[in-house]
C-alpha positions in Angstrom: -15.1 -60.4 64.7 -13.5 -59.3 67.7 -12.3 -61.5 70.7 -10.3 -60.2 73.3 -8.7 -62.0 75.7 -6.7 -60.4 79.0 -3.8 -62.6 80.4 -2.5 -61.9 84.2 0.1 -63.8 85.5 -0.7 -65.2 89.1 2.7 -64.5 90.2 3.5 -61.2 89.0 0.6 -58.7 89.4 1.6 -56.1 86.8 2.0 -58.8 83.9 -0.5 -58.3 81.9 -1.0 -58.7 78.4 -4.1 -58.1 76.3 -4.3 -60.1 72.9 -7.1 -59.0 70.6 -8.0 -60.9 67.8 -9.6 -59.0 64.9 -10.8 -60.8 61.7 -7.0 -62.4 60.3 -5.3 -60.1 62.7 -4.1 -59.9 66.7 -3.1 -56.7 68.6 -1.0 -57.3 71.8 -1.9 -54.8 74.6 -0.4 -53.9 78.0 -2.8 -52.0 79.8 -1.3 -51.8 83.5 2.2 -49.9 82.1 0.5 -46.4 81.7 -1.1 -47.0 85.3 2.6 -47.4 86.7 3.9 -44.4 84.6 1.4 -42.5 86.5 2.3 -43.6 90.0 5.9 -42.7 89.9 4.8 -39.1 88.8 2.7 -38.9 91.7 5.2 -40.6 94.5 6.6 -38.3 97.1 9.7 -40.1 96.3 9.7 -40.5 92.5 13.6 -41.4 92.0 12.9 -44.7 94.3 9.6 -45.4 92.7 10.8 -45.0 89.7 13.4 -47.5 90.6 10.9 -50.1 92.4 9.1 -49.8 88.8 11.5 -50.5 86.8 12.7 -53.8 88.9 9.0 -54.7 88.4 8.1 -53.4 85.3 11.1 -54.8 83.5 9.4 -57.2 80.9 6.1 -55.5 80.9 8.3 -52.7 79.6 10.3 -55.0 77.2 6.6 -56.1 75.9 5.4 -52.6 75.6 8.8 -51.6 73.3 7.9 -54.7 71.5 4.0 -54.1 71.3 5.3 -51.2 69.5 7.1 -53.3 66.9 5.2 -55.8 66.2 1.8 -54.3 65.9 -0.6 -56.5 64.5 0.3 -59.6 63.3 -1.3 -62.3 60.9 -2.7 -65.1 62.8 -1.1 -67.7 60.7 2.4 -65.9 62.1 0.8 -66.5 65.8 0.8 -69.6 68.2 -0.5 -69.7 71.6 -0.1 -73.0 73.8 -1.3 -73.5 77.2 -0.1 -76.1 79.4 -2.2 -76.4 82.7 -1.8 -73.1 83.9 1.0 -71.8 82.1 0.2 -69.7 78.7 3.2 -69.5 76.2 3.0 -67.1 73.0 4.9 -66.6 70.1 4.3 -64.2 67.3 6.5 -63.5 64.0 7.0 -59.7 62.9 7.1 -59.8 58.7 9.5 -57.5 56.6 9.0 -57.3 52.9 6.9 -60.6 53.1 9.1 -62.8 54.8 9.4 -63.7 58.8 12.1 -61.8 60.6 12.1 -61.6 64.3 9.8 -63.6 66.9 8.3 -62.0 69.7 8.0 -64.9 72.7 6.1 -65.0 75.7 6.2 -66.7 78.9 2.9 -65.9 80.9 3.8 -68.3 83.3 0.7 -69.2 85.5 -2.0 -67.3 84.7 -5.2 -66.5 86.8 -7.4 -67.5 84.7 -6.8 -71.0 82.3 -10.6 -71.5 81.2 -10.6 -68.2 79.5 -7.1 -68.7 78.3 -8.1 -72.5 76.6 -11.3 -70.9 74.9 -8.7 -67.9 73.6 -6.3 -70.4 72.2 -9.3 -72.2 71.1 -10.2 -69.1 68.9 -7.0 -68.8 67.9 -6.9 -72.1 66.3 -10.2 -71.8 64.7 -9.0 -68.0 63.0 -6.3 -69.9 61.7 -7.5 -72.6 59.9 -9.6 -70.6 58.4 -7.3 -67.9 57.4 -4.5 -67.8 54.5 -1.2 -68.2 54.9 0.4 -64.4 55.2 3.9 -65.2 53.6 5.0 -66.0 50.1 6.7 -68.9 50.5 6.5 -71.9 53.1 9.1 -74.1 55.2 12.7 -72.6 55.6 11.8 -70.2 52.7 9.8 -68.2 54.8 12.1 -66.9 56.8 14.7 -64.0 56.2 17.8 -66.4 57.9 16.5 -69.5 55.2 17.3 -67.0 52.2 20.4 -65.5 54.0 21.3 -69.6 54.5 20.8 -70.5 50.6 22.5 -67.4 49.2 25.6 -68.3 51.6 25.4 -71.9 50.2 24.9 -70.8 46.8 27.9 -68.4 47.2 30.1 -71.2 48.4 28.8 -73.7 46.1 30.0 -71.1 43.0 33.2 -70.1 45.0 34.8 -73.3 45.7 35.4 -74.3 42.3 37.6 -71.3 41.5 39.2 -72.0 44.4 43.3 -73.2 43.6 44.7 -76.6 45.7 47.0 -75.1 47.8 49.7 -77.3 46.3 49.8 -76.0 42.8 52.2 -74.0 41.2 51.6 -70.5 39.7 
């Protein structure tokens, strides 16, 4: 079953993100980005228009790049929090089954908090029904956890081999 929610920032109407839940995965979509590129191409002063669009589209542009990098994300790797009219979202990209990089998005004040609450509830329901996407739990579900563990093991193996500095050779 597919569930789609579109969030729009009240203060920056160009910040629009579409969240689509499809079974146990979520897709991110930015609807306004292509329309803004079209307005640059049709402008009489494309350089001035491009500069204005780049200033107003900095965060949505970064989100479009993130959308390509993140692709569909398993619902167990997604968190959405609604506090009044403030919507915050985070998702983790997995590489080789481990969490590598988070995408964090603060939508700010959104135009339809009731729909956002319904989306957060639907996401929570799907997360409760879905299995865990990773191979491990806790710190070992992250690449940084494995890097820390391996660094600690290397240190523990190296430390006893280290000669005391005051000892003669």
